[in-house]
LODRENTOR-51792 format. One record per residue: residue number from 1; x, y, z of N, C-alpha, C in turn. Coordinates in steps of 0.02 Angstrom, whole numbers, always signed. Layout:
ATOM    i    n_px    n_py    n_pz   ca_px   ca_py   ca_pz    c_px    c_py    c_pz
ATOM  NUM       X       Y       Z       X       Y       Z       X       Y       Z
...
END
This chain:
ATOM    i    n_px    n_py    n_pz   ca_px   ca_py   ca_pz    c_px    c_py    c_pz
ATOM    1     +42     -59      +1      +0      +0      +0     +44     +62      +0
ATOM    2     +29    +110     -42     +69    +171     -47     +62    +212     +16
ATOM    3    +112    +255     +32    +107    +297     +92     +45    +341     +93
ATOM    4     +28    +371     +35     -30    +415     +32     -94    +378     +48
ATOM    5    -101    +317     +20    -161    +277     +32    -163    +254    +104
ATOM    6    -105    +237    +132    -102    +216    +202    -123    +271    +249
ATOM    7     -98    +332    +238    -117    +389    +279    -190    +405    +273
ATOM    8    -216    +402    +211    -287    +415    +199    -329    +364    +238
ATOM    9    -309    +301    +236    -347    +248    +270    -345    +256    +345
ATOM   10    -284    +268    +371    -277    +275    +444    -318    +333    +472
ATOM   11    -311    +390    +439    -347    +450    +465    -422    +444    +454
ATOM   12    -442    +412    +400    -514    +402    +389    -545    +355    +441
ATOM   13    -509    +300    +456    -533    +253    +506    -537    +287    +574
ATOM   14    -486    +329    +590    -486    +365    +653    -545    +413    +656
ATOM   15    -559    +445    +600    -616    +491    +596    -683    +456    +600
ATOM   16    -687    +396    +571    -749    +359    +571    -769    +336    +641
ATOM   17    -722    +342    +688    -740    +326    +758    -790    +375    +785
ATOM   18    -793    +437    +756    -842    +486    +779    -914    +465    +764
ATOM   19    -931    +448    +701    -999    +424    +688   -1014    +358    +722
ATOM   20    -963    +316    +733    -974    +253    +769    -995    +267    +841
ATOM   21    -961    +316    +873    -980    +336    +940   -1050    +365    +942
ATOM   22   -1067    +404    +891   -1135    +433    +887   -1187    +379    +877
ATOM   23   -1169    +328    +837   -1216    +273    +824   -1228    +234    +888
ATOM   24   -1176    +222    +927   -1186    +187    +991   -1230    +227   +1038
ATOM   25   -1221    +294   +1038   -1261    +336   +1082   -1335    +337   +1060
ATOM   26   -1347    +325    +996   -1416    +328    +970   -1457    +267    +984
ATOM   27   -1423    +214   +1006   -1457    +150   +1018   -1493    +154   +1085
ATOM   28   -1558    +146   +1085   -1597    +149   +1146   -1596     +81   +1182
ATOM   29   -1591     +85   +1247   -1593     +24   +1288   -1647     +31   +1341
ATOM   30   -1663     -25   +1372   -1713     -25   +1424   -1681     -23   +1494
ATOM   31   -1617      -4   +1496   -1583      +1   +1560   -1611     +58   +1601
ATOM   32   -1597     +57   +1666   -1620    +109   +1710   -1583    +175   +1698
ATOM   33   -1613    +229   +1722   -1582    +295   +1716   -1515    +295   +1752
ATOM   34   -1512    +259   +1809   -1449    +254   +1847   -1394    +222   +1805
ATOM   35   -1411    +166   +1772   -1361    +132   +1731   -1339    +176   +1674
ATOM   36   -1385    +209   +1641   -1367    +252   +1585   -1323    +309   +1606
ATOM   37   -1337    +338   +1665   -1297    +393   +1690   -1226    +370   +1705
ATOM   38   -1219    +312   +1738   -1152    +287   +1754   -1116    +266   +1690
ATOM   39   -1152    +239   +1643   -1121    +218   +1581   -1092    +279   +1544
ATOM   40   -1130    +333   +1542   -1106    +395   +1509   -1045    +424   +1544
ATOM   41   -1045    +420   +1611    -987    +444   +1648    -926    +401   +1632
ATOM   42    -937    +335   +1627    -881    +290   +1612    -853    +303   +1542
ATOM   43    -898    +317   +1494    -876    +332   +1426    -834    +396   +1425
ATOM   44    -856    +445   +1463    -820    +508   +1469    -750    +497   +1498
ATOM   45    -746    +456   +1551    -683    +440   +1581    -637    +402   +1535
ATOM   46    -665    +357   +1495    -626    +320   +1447    -594    +367   +1396
ATOM   47    -633    +417   +1374    -606    +466   +1327    -547    +503   +1358
ATOM   48    -553    +520   +1423    -499    +554   +1458    -436    +512   +1460
ATOM   49    -444    +447   +1473    -387    +402   +1475    -354    +395   +1408
ATOM   50    -393    +389   +1354    -365    +382   +1287    -329    +446   +1267
ATOM   51    -358    +504   +1283    -326    +568   +1267    -260    +574   +1305
ATOM   52    -260    +555   +1369    -199    +560   +1408    -144    +514   +1381
ATOM   53    -163    +455   +1358    -113    +410   +1330     -84    +437   +1265
ATOM   54    -126    +469   +1225    -101    +500   +1163     -49    +553   +1178
ATOM   55     -61    +592   +1231     -15    +644   +1251     +50    +613   +1279
ATOM   56     +42    +567   +1326    +100    +540   +1362    +143    +492   +1321
ATOM   57    +112    +455   +1274    +149    +403   +1240    +171    +421   +1169
ATOM   58    +139    +468   +1138    +156    +486   +1069    +173    +559   +1060
ATOM   59    +125    +602   +1073    +132    +673   +1054    +190    +705   +1090
ATOM   60    +195    +699   +1157    +249    +731   +1192    +317    +698   +1178
ATOM   61    +322    +631   +1183    +388    +600   +1168    +415    +617   +1098
ATOM   62    +371    +617   +1048    +393    +633    +981    +404    +709    +972
ATOM   63    +363    +748   +1005    +366    +821    +999    +429    +852   +1026
ATOM   64    +455    +825   +1080    +513    +855   +1112    +579    +837   +1079
ATOM   65    +577    +792   +1030    +639    +769    +998    +677    +824    +960
ATOM   66    +639    +871    +932    +670    +921    +887    +668    +992    +916
ATOM   67    +647    +998    +978    +642   +1065   +1008    +677   +1067   +1076
ATOM   68    +697   +1126   +1095    +728   +1135   +1161    +674   +1130   +1215
ATOM   69    +697   +1126   +1278    +649   +1121   +1333    +606   +1183   +1337
ATOM   70    +637   +1242   +1330    +600   +1304   +1334    +549   +1310   +1278
ATOM   71    +571   +1295   +1217    +527   +1300   +1159    +470   +1249   +1165
ATOM   72    +485   +1190   +1187    +434   +1137   +1197    +382   +1160   +1247
ATOM   73    +407   +1190   +1302    +360   +1213   +1354    +315   +1268   +1328
ATOM   74    +343   +1313   +1288    +304   +1369   +1262    +248   +1344   +1217
ATOM   75    +263   +1298   +1171    +211   +1273   +1126    +159   +1233   +1164
ATOM   76    +180   +1197   +1215    +132   +1159   +1256     +85   +1206   +1292
ATOM   77    +112   +1258   +1322     +71   +1307   +1358     +25   +1344   +1309
ATOM   78     +52   +1362   +1250     +11   +1396   +1199     -49   +1353   +1179
ATOM   79     -39   +1288   +1175     -95   +1244   +1158    -150   +1246   +1209
ATOM   80    -128   +1243   +1274    -178   +1248   +1328    -213   +1316   +1328
ATOM   81    -175   +1369   +1318    -203   +1435   +1318    -253   +1445   +1259
ATOM   82    -234   +1420   +1201    -278   +1427   +1142    -344   +1389   +1153
ATOM   83    -339   +1330   +1185    -400   +1292   +1196    -443   +1325   +1250
ATOM   84    -410   +1360   +1297    -447   +1397   +1348    -487   +1453   +1315
ATOM   85    -455   +1489   +1269    -490   +1542   +1232    -548   +1514   +1192
ATOM   86    -537   +1455   +1160    -591   +1422   +1123    -647   +1404   +1169
ATOM   87    -631   +1378   +1227    -682   +1358   +1277    -723   +1418   +1299
ATOM   88    -689   +1475   +1311    -723   +1535   +1331    -770   +1559   +1276
ATOM   89    -745   +1557   +1213    -785   +1579   +1156    -847   +1537   +1147
ATOM   90    -838   +1470   +1154    -894   +1424   +1146    -948   +1437   +1199
ATOM   91    -925   +1449   +1261    -973   +1463   +1315   -1012   +1527   +1303
ATOM   92    -979   +1577   +1276   -1013   +1640   +1262   -1062   +1633   +1204
ATOM   93   -1047   +1588   +1157   -1092   +1576   +1100   -1154   +1538   +1120
ATOM   94   -1151   +1500   +1176   -1206   +1459   +1199   -1229   +1411   +1145
ATOM   95   -1182   +1381   +1108   -1198   +1336   +1054   -1212   +1266   +1079
ATOM   96   -1251   +1228   +1041   -1266   +1159   +1059   -1214   +1111   +1032
ATOM   97   -1160   +1138   +1002   -1109   +1095    +972   -1041   +1104   +1004
ATOM   98   -1039   +1124   +1066    -975   +1137   +1099    -931   +1075   +1102
ATOM   99    -962   +1017   +1119    -925    +955   +1121    -898    +936   +1052
ATOM  100    -939    +948   +1001    -918    +934    +933    -859    +978    +913
ATOM  101    -863   +1042    +928    -809   +1088    +911    -745   +1071    +948
ATOM  102    -752   +1051   +1010    -693   +1031   +1048    -661    +968   +1019
ATOM  103    -703    +921    +998    -679    +860    +968    -640    +873    +904
ATOM  104    -667    +917    +862    -633    +934    +799    -570    +973    +812
ATOM  105    -570   +1015    +864    -510   +1054    +880    -451   +1009    +898
ATOM  106    -465    +950    +926    -413    +901    +939    -396    +861    +875
ATOM  107    -448    +844    +838    -440    +798    +781    -396    +828    +725
ATOM  108    -404    +893    +712    -365    +924    +658    -289    +921    +670
ATOM  109    -265    +947    +727    -192    +946    +737    -165    +876    +746
ATOM  110    -205    +831    +776    -183    +761    +783    -174    +728    +715
ATOM  111    -221    +740    +670    -215    +711    +602    -157    +740    +564
ATOM  112    -145    +806    +573     -87    +837    +542     -23    +804    +568
ATOM  113     -19    +795    +632     +39    +764    +663     +47    +691    +640
ATOM  114      -9    +656    +633      -6    +587    +611     +25    +582    +540
ATOM  115      +1    +625    +495     +27    +624    +427    +101    +641    +423
ATOM  116    +121    +690    +461    +191    +710    +462    +234    +658    +495
ATOM  117    +208    +626    +547    +247    +576    +583    +257    +512    +542
ATOM  118    +213    +498    +496    +215    +437    +457    +281    +430    +419
ATOM  119    +306    +486    +393    +369    +482    +354    +430    +474    +399
ATOM  120    +420    +486    +464    +477    +481    +512    +475    +415    +550
ATOM  121    +417    +398    +576    +410    +339    +617    +341    +308    +606
ATOM  122    +339    +258    +564    +274    +228    +544    +240    +195    +604
ATOM  123    +278    +166    +650    +248    +134    +708    +213    +184    +754
ATOM  124    +246    +242    +764    +216    +294    +805    +154    +322    +772
ATOM  125    +155    +328    +705     +97    +352    +668     +38    +303    +676
ATOM  126     +52    +238    +673      +0    +188    +681     -30    +191    +751
ATOM  127     +15    +196    +801     -10    +202    +870     -52    +264    +880
ATOM  128     -30    +319    +850     -68    +382    +857    -137    +374    +825
ATOM  129    -140    +340    +768    -205    +329    +734    -251    +288    +778
ATOM  130    -225    +238    +813    -265    +197    +858    -291    +238    +916
ATOM  131    -247    +280    +944    -268    +320   +1002    -319    +373    +982
ATOM  132    -311    +402    +922    -360    +451    +897    -428    +418    +891
ATOM  133    -428    +358    +864    -492    +321    +855    -522    +306    +924
ATOM  134    -481    +285    +972    -506    +269   +1038    -537    +328   +1072
ATOM  135    -508    +387   +1062    -537    +447   +1093    -597    +472   +1055
ATOM  136    -599    +463    +989    -655    +488    +949    -720    +450    +961
ATOM  137    -716    +387    +979    -778    +349    +993    -815    +381   +1052
ATOM  138    -785    +387   +1111    -823    +418   +1167    -838    +492   +1155
ATOM  139    -794    +528   +1119    -809    +598   +1105    -868    +605   +1058
ATOM  140    -871    +560   +1009    -929    +559    +964    -993    +540   +1002
ATOM  141    -985    +494   +1050   -1041    +473   +1092   -1069    +532   +1131
ATOM  142   -1025    +570   +1164   -1047    +627   +1204   -1072    +685   +1162
ATOM  143   -1040    +696   +1105   -1061    +750   +1060   -1131    +737   +1033
ATOM  144   -1146    +673   +1019   -1213    +655    +996   -1266    +673   +1049
ATOM  145   -1253    +654   +1110   -1300    +670   +1164   -1310    +745   +1171
ATOM  146   -1256    +783   +1167   -1260    +855   +1176   -1304    +886   +1122
ATOM  147   -1291    +867   +1058   -1328    +895   +1002   -1402    +872   +1004
ATOM  148   -1412    +809   +1021   -1480    +781   +1021   -1523    +814   +1075
ATOM  149   -1492    +827   +1134   -1531    +854   +1189   -1543    +929   +1183
ATOM  150   -1507    +963   +1139   -1513   +1036   +1135   -1533   +1060   +1065
ATOM  151   -1556   +1014   +1022   -1577   +1034    +954   -1633    +988    +931
ATOM  152   -1658   +1003    +873   -1712    +963    +843   -1685    +916    +788
ATOM  153   -1619    +909    +784   -1590    +866    +733   -1610    +793    +746
ATOM  154   -1624    +757    +692   -1639    +685    +697   -1575    +647    +709
ATOM  155   -1582    +585    +731   -1524    +541    +742   -1484    +532    +677
ATOM  156   -1520    +519    +622   -1486    +507    +559   -1448    +569    +536
ATOM  157   -1476    +628    +546   -1443    +688    +525   -1378    +700    +565
ATOM  158   -1381    +687    +629   -1322    +697    +671   -1266    +647    +652
ATOM  159   -1285    +584    +645   -1236    +533    +626   -1208    +547    +556
ATOM  160   -1251    +571    +510   -1228    +588    +443   -1178    +646    +444
ATOM  161   -1191    +694    +489   -1145    +752    +497   -1077    +726    +520
ATOM  162   -1077    +681    +569   -1015    +654    +596    -978    +615    +542
ATOM  163   -1016    +580    +500    -986    +541    +445    -948    +588    +396
ATOM  164    -978    +644    +380    -947    +692    +335    -885    +722    +368
ATOM  165    -890    +739    +431    -833    +769    +467    -775    +722    +473
ATOM  166    -788    +656    +469    -733    +607    +473    -682    +616    +417
ATOM  167    -704    +643    +360    -659    +653    +303    -612    +712    +313
ATOM  168    -622    +750    +366    -573    +802    +383    -507    +771    +403
ATOM  169    -510    +710    +429    -449    +675    +450    -401    +663    +391
ATOM  170    -424    +632    +336    -379    +622    +279    -352    +687    +250
ATOM  171    -393    +739    +249    -370    +804    +223    -312    +829    +265
ATOM  172    -320    +828    +331    -267    +851    +376    -205    +806    +374
ATOM  173    -218    +741    +373    -163    +693    +372    -121    +697    +309
ATOM  174    -152    +703    +252    -115    +710    +189     -79    +776    +185
ATOM  175    -109    +829    +212     -76    +894    +216     -12    +889    +257
ATOM  176     -17    +856    +314     +41    +847    +357     +96    +807    +323
ATOM  177     +78    +757    +286    +127    +714    +254    +160    +748    +195
ATOM  178    +121    +784    +154    +148    +813     +93    +185    +879    +104
ATOM  179    +163    +917    +153    +193    +984    +160    +231    +995    +227
ATOM  180    +221    +952    +276    +253    +964    +340    +305    +911    +359
ATOM  181    +305    +854    +323    +349    +799    +342    +423    +818    +344
ATOM  182    +443    +864    +300    +514    +884    +297    +531    +940    +347
ATOM  183    +481    +964    +381    +492   +1019    +430    +482    +992    +500
ATOM  184    +534    +960    +527    +529    +925    +591    +509    +971    +648
ATOM  185    +535   +1031    +648    +520   +1077    +703    +446   +1097    +703
ATOM  186    +418   +1107    +643    +347   +1125    +639    +304   +1068    +663
ATOM  187    +322   +1006    +643    +284    +949    +665    +286    +942    +741
ATOM  188    +345    +951    +769    +352    +947    +843    +309   +1000    +877
ATOM  189    +310   +1060    +848    +271   +1114    +876    +197   +1097    +876
ATOM  190    +172   +1068    +820    +102   +1047    +815     +85    +994    +867
ATOM  191    +131    +946    +876    +118    +893    +925    +112    +921    +996
ATOM  192    +157    +965   +1014    +157    +992   +1081     +98   +1040   +1092
ATOM  193     +82   +1078   +1040     +23   +1123   +1042     -40   +1081   +1054
ATOM  194     -45   +1026   +1015    -102    +981   +1024    -104    +950   +1094
ATOM  195     -45    +934   +1119     -41    +903   +1186     -67    +950   +1239
ATOM  196     -47   +1015   +1234     -71   +1064   +1282    -146   +1073   +1280
ATOM  197    -173   +1075   +1219    -245   +1083   +1212    -282   +1022   +1239
ATOM  198    -255    +962   +1226    -288    +902   +1250    -287    +899   +1327
ATOM  199    -231    +915   +1356    -225    +912   +1429    -274    +962   +1461
ATOM  200    -281   +1021   +1430    -328   +1070   +1456    -400   +1040   +1452
ATOM  201    -414   +1009   +1396    -481    +980   +1386    -496    +926   +1439
ATOM  202    -445    +886   +1455    -455    +831   +1503    -476    +859   +1571
ATOM  203    -440    +909   +1594    -453    +934   +1662    -508    +986   +1665
ATOM  204    -524   +1018   +1609    -577   +1068   +1609    -646   +1037   +1594
ATOM  205    -648    +993   +1545    -712    +969   +1521    -727    +896   +1537
ATOM  206    -675    +854   +1539    -686    +782   +1547    -685    +760   +1619
ATOM  207    -630    +773   +1654    -623    +749   +1723    -678    +773   +1770
ATOM  208    -701    +837   +1766    -755    +861   +1810    -821    +823   +1801
ATOM  209    -830    +792   +1742    -893    +756   +1728    -891    +683   +1752
ATOM  210    -832    +661   +1771    -824    +590   +1787    -851    +569   +1855
ATOM  211    -837    +607   +1911    -856    +583   +1977    -931    +572   +1987
ATOM  212    -948    +517   +2017   -1015    +503   +2038   -1011    +481   +2111
ATOM  213   -1054    +508   +2154   -1051    +492   +2225   -1063    +418   +2236
ATOM  214   -1017    +387   +2273   -1022    +316   +2292   -1025    +270   +2231
ATOM  215    -990    +291   +2177    -984    +247   +2118    -910    +249   +2098
ATOM  216    -885    +189   +2084    -813    +183   +2070    -798    +160   +2000
ATOM  217    -848    +143   +1961    -837    +119   +1893    -810    +173   +1846
ATOM  218    -838    +235   +1848    -814    +286   +1800    -739    +300   +1802
ATOM  219    -708    +308   +1862    -635    +319   +1863    -596    +262   +1830
ATOM  220    -623    +201   +1834    -590    +144   +1803    -592    +151   +1727
ATOM  221    -639    +189   +1701    -641    +202   +1629    -577    +237   +1607
ATOM  222    -554    +285   +1648    -492    +321   +1632    -433    +273   +1635
ATOM  223    -432    +229   +1685    -377    +181   +1690    -376    +135   +1629
ATOM  224    -433    +109   +1609    -435     +63   +1552    -415     +99   +1488
ATOM  225    -437    +161   +1480    -419    +199   +1421    -344    +208   +1415
ATOM  226    -311    +225   +1472    -240    +234   +1472    -203    +169   +1461
ATOM  227    -228    +115   +1492    -195     +50   +1483    -196     +26   +1412
ATOM  228    -251     +39   +1377    -254     +21   +1305    -199     +56   +1267
ATOM  229    -189    +120   +1281    -135    +156   +1248     -67    +129   +1268
ATOM  230     -59    +110   +1331      +4     +82   +1355     +21     +16   +1321
ATOM  231     -30     -26   +1313     -20     -90   +1279      +2     -79   +1206
ATOM  232     -32     -32   +1173     -14     -16   +1104     +58      +8   +1099
ATOM  233     +77     +50   +1147    +145     +78   +1147    +197     +22   +1157
ATOM  234    +183     -22   +1205    +231     -76   +1220    +237    -125   +1162
ATOM  235    +185    -132   +1123    +188    -177   +1065    +232    -149   +1009
ATOM  236    +246     -85   +1011    +286     -55    +957    +359     -44    +975
ATOM  237    +378     -57   +1038    +447     -46   +1059    +487    -112   +1061
END
């Protein structure tokens, strides 16, 4: 398989995790409200674990290779600061798609980094694709609930929208591979910027939604999400 086709496939599959998450959220069950509430909290925690593993195992280790400590720190902080400004803007807009916008804000730079990383380290690119997919399933799940509960969109329309947005992954991935692969410092900056934004998202939007009084399953979602990333990382070394 050619590099371009491989990148297209990897990023598309990672993007397709968004409509898959939305599809899972659209399936009605006869479970109790308590079970559904705890299940949603667990899914949110799983997303946090997968995001954290992407930061700890791929984005930061690869990102710091071509930059100094000070420069790396600056790009990481800028990522968190930029996402904070985005979060403030979304809250002021009072939009029903805040979760969707946050998901795409992560997906774009991650796909760029994936495409650029492919020419340098194919194993790291594959691992990053897996982690992106793992995080996109629960993020698509939560974004579906948010849009469904605050709009009149039908289930099919929401899932169809997510399906179309999945193709943003190949566009970003191929852009990263064709135009950024030879610029190692830019790629590193993108990785660290994305890492900062992801970490902000984890502690601002994801972690606060996880705790449930006298329930211990949701935090284990974060543990399982991180362990999945750890297993993938250990398989590539």
